[in-house]
C-alpha positions as CSV (number, residue, x, y, z in Angstrom):
1,M,41.4,144.5,103.4
2,N,43.7,147.6,103.6
3,T,44.5,150.1,100.9
4,S,47.8,148.5,99.9
5,E,46.2,145.1,99.4
6,I,43.5,146.7,97.2
7,E,46.1,148.5,95.1
8,G,48.2,145.4,94.8
9,R,45.3,143.3,93.5
10,S,44.3,146.1,91.2
11,R,47.8,146.1,89.6
12,Q,47.8,142.3,89.3
13,G,44.4,142.6,87.5
14,L,45.8,145.2,85.1
15,V,48.9,143.1,84.4
16,G,46.7,140.1,83.8
17,N,44.5,142.1,81.4
18,K,47.5,143.4,79.5
19,R,48.8,139.8,79.0
20,R,45.5,138.6,77.8
21,N,45.2,141.4,75.4
22,A,48.7,140.8,74.1
23,V,47.9,137.1,73.5
24,L,44.7,138.1,71.7
25,V,46.5,140.6,69.5
26,A,49.2,138.0,68.7
27,I,46.4,135.5,67.7
28,L,44.7,138.0,65.6
29,L,47.9,139.1,63.8
30,T,48.7,135.4,63.1
31,A,45.3,134.8,61.7
32,C,45.6,137.9,59.5
33,V,49.0,136.9,58.2
34,A,47.7,133.4,57.4
35,S,44.7,134.9,55.7
36,C,46.8,137.2,53.6
37,A,49.1,134.3,52.6
38,N,46.1,132.3,51.4
39,K,44.8,135.2,49.4
40,R,48.2,136.0,47.9
41,R,48.2,136.5,44.1
42,A,50.6,135.1,41.7
43,S,53.1,137.3,39.9
44,F,51.2,136.2,36.7
45,A,48.2,134.0,36.2
46,D,46.6,133.4,32.9
47,A,42.7,133.1,32.8
48,A,43.2,129.6,31.2
49,L,45.0,128.4,34.3
50,V,41.7,127.3,36.1
51,D,40.6,125.3,33.0
52,V,43.6,123.1,32.3
53,A,42.4,119.8,30.8
54,T,45.0,117.5,32.3
55,D,46.3,116.7,35.8
56,Q,49.7,115.6,34.5
57,V,52.5,118.1,35.0
58,V,55.9,117.5,33.6
59,L,58.6,118.8,35.9
60,M,61.6,119.9,33.8
61,P,65.2,119.7,35.2
62,I,65.6,122.0,38.2
63,V,67.5,125.3,37.6
64,D,70.0,125.8,40.3
65,Q,70.9,129.6,40.4
66,R,72.7,129.6,43.7
67,E,76.0,131.4,43.8
68,N,77.2,129.0,46.5
69,K,76.3,125.5,45.6
70,L,77.2,123.4,48.6
71,Q,77.6,119.8,47.6
72,E,76.0,118.3,50.7
73,F,72.7,119.9,49.9
74,D,71.1,118.1,47.0
75,V,68.5,120.8,46.5
76,G,67.3,119.5,43.2
77,R,66.3,116.1,44.6
78,H,64.5,117.9,47.5
79,V,62.6,120.1,45.1
80,R,61.6,117.1,42.9
81,N,60.3,115.1,45.9
82,A,58.5,118.0,47.5
83,T,56.9,119.2,44.2
84,D,55.4,115.6,43.8
85,K,53.9,115.8,47.3
86,V,52.6,119.4,47.3
87,L,51.1,119.3,43.8
88,G,49.7,115.8,44.5
89,K,47.6,117.3,47.3
90,K,46.2,119.7,44.7
91,G,45.1,116.9,42.4
92,Y,48.1,116.9,40.0
93,T,50.3,114.0,38.9
94,V,53.9,115.1,38.6
95,L,56.1,113.4,36.0
96,T,59.7,114.0,34.9
97,S,60.4,114.4,31.2
98,R,62.2,111.0,31.1
99,H,58.8,109.3,32.1
100,L,57.4,110.2,28.7
101,D,60.4,109.8,26.2
102,G,63.2,108.2,28.2
103,A,65.6,111.2,27.5
104,E,67.6,112.7,30.3
105,R,67.7,116.4,29.8
106,P,70.5,118.5,31.2
107,P,69.7,121.3,33.7
108,F,68.9,124.7,32.1
109,V,70.9,127.8,32.9
110,G,67.7,129.7,33.2
111,F,64.2,130.1,31.8
112,E,63.1,133.6,32.7
113,A,64.3,135.2,29.4
114,L,62.8,132.5,27.1
115,T,59.6,132.9,25.2
116,A,56.6,130.6,25.7
117,A,57.4,129.0,22.3
118,E,61.0,128.4,23.3
119,L,60.0,126.9,26.6
120,S,57.4,124.7,24.9
121,G,60.1,123.4,22.5
122,L,62.1,122.1,25.5
123,G,59.3,119.7,26.6
124,P,59.0,116.0,25.5
125,E,56.5,115.0,22.9
126,G,53.1,114.1,24.3
127,S,53.4,116.5,27.2
128,E,50.9,119.4,27.8
129,L,51.9,121.2,31.0
130,L,55.5,122.0,31.6
131,L,56.7,123.1,35.0
132,F,60.0,125.0,35.4
133,I,61.4,125.6,38.9
134,A,64.5,127.6,39.8
135,V,66.3,127.6,43.1
136,R,67.2,131.3,43.3
137,D,69.1,131.1,46.6
138,V,69.6,129.1,49.8
139,V,70.6,131.1,52.8
140,Y,72.4,129.4,55.7
141,D,72.4,131.1,59.0
142,F,74.6,129.2,61.6
143,E,74.3,130.8,64.9
144,R,74.9,129.6,68.4
145,V,71.2,129.9,69.1
146,G,70.2,127.7,66.1
147,D,70.7,126.8,62.4
148,E,68.4,128.3,59.9
149,Y,67.8,127.4,56.2
150,K,66.0,129.7,54.0
151,V,65.1,128.7,50.4
152,H,64.0,131.1,47.6
153,L,62.3,129.6,44.6
154,S,60.6,130.8,41.4
155,G,58.2,128.8,39.2
156,L,56.8,128.9,35.7
157,L,53.9,126.8,34.2
158,V,53.7,126.5,30.4
159,D,50.9,125.1,28.3
160,R,53.1,123.3,25.7
161,T,50.2,122.6,23.3
162,N,49.2,126.3,22.9
163,E,52.8,127.7,23.6
164,R,51.3,129.8,26.4
165,V,52.6,130.8,29.8
166,L,49.9,130.0,32.3
167,W,51.5,130.9,35.6
168,R,54.6,132.5,37.2
169,D,55.4,133.2,40.8
170,K,58.1,133.4,43.5
171,S,58.3,132.3,47.1
172,S,60.5,131.3,50.1
173,G,60.4,129.0,53.0
174,D,62.6,128.4,56.1
175,T,63.2,126.2,59.1
176,N,65.0,126.8,62.3
177,F,66.5,124.3,64.7
178,F,68.2,124.8,68.0
179,G,70.9,123.1,70.1
180,L,71.1,119.3,69.6
181,M,68.1,119.4,67.2
182,S,70.2,121.4,64.7
183,L,72.6,118.4,64.4
184,L,69.9,115.7,64.5
185,S,67.5,117.4,62.1
186,A,69.9,119.0,59.6
187,P,68.9,116.9,56.5
188,G,65.2,117.0,57.3
189,G,65.4,120.7,58.1
190,R,66.7,121.4,54.6
191,Y,63.9,119.4,53.0
192,D,61.4,121.1,55.3
193,A,62.6,124.5,54.1
194,V,62.1,123.4,50.4
195,Y,58.8,121.9,51.2
196,E,57.5,125.1,52.8
197,A,58.9,127.2,49.9
198,L,57.0,125.0,47.4
199,T,53.8,125.0,49.5
200,N,53.9,128.8,49.5
201,L,54.8,128.8,45.7
202,F,51.9,126.6,44.7
203,R,49.3,128.5,46.9
204,T,48.6,130.5,43.8
205,V,48.0,127.5,41.6
206,P,44.3,126.3,41.7
207,D,43.4,122.7,42.5
208,F,42.8,120.5,39.6
209,V,39.1,120.1,39.7
210,G,38.9,117.3,37.1
211,A,41.2,115.0,39.2
212,A,39.4,111.7,39.7
213,S,39.4,110.6,43.4
214,G,40.8,107.2,44.0
215,A,42.3,106.8,40.6
216,A,45.7,105.1,40.4
217,A,48.5,107.6,39.9
218,P,51.4,107.0,37.5
219,E,55.0,106.8,38.7
220,S,55.9,110.0,40.5
221,A,58.9,112.2,40.2
222,S,62.0,111.0,42.1
């Protein structure tokens, strides 16, 4: 084996090592980001949040704060359906206010400036936990390389019985599709962005430890 062959193999070995190191660094960074996401703290969490006595959460009408409300994106319906699924995995049963008193409440303009007592007064009789969710913005990025939906949400959980705010947080989620998939998956992509945003939002809500496994769940939000 001559000198040039040795140098060539040596260079190939170095390139291979660099690639392996780059892959290892990428894996470690991904793991670190995931770990940090799981340990993310809520903007506000009351100590009583971990001791709630009921698994039933009443989802109040969705607040749509978008400046550009595109009619073809029924974001409220996506939020209701995804909230039911995400919180269901954490042991909660999601109801809408009309499940308890039959009344259809109009959407709120906002809830951030209201006191805990004012928020509690908006809930139906017999409810204990009230969940308020606002769609702060939905960003559409239509490029030749792909279509991206990014959803920004905020949430607030209120103990109606004690007129107390238990939890408050914000989050975002996105999806990206390319080429033909951007056309075929547009409706599902919008829902996926909402679902990811809610998954991130409720990471800071503890699981309901008192939820009975195998119990029949009441009618869910729709």
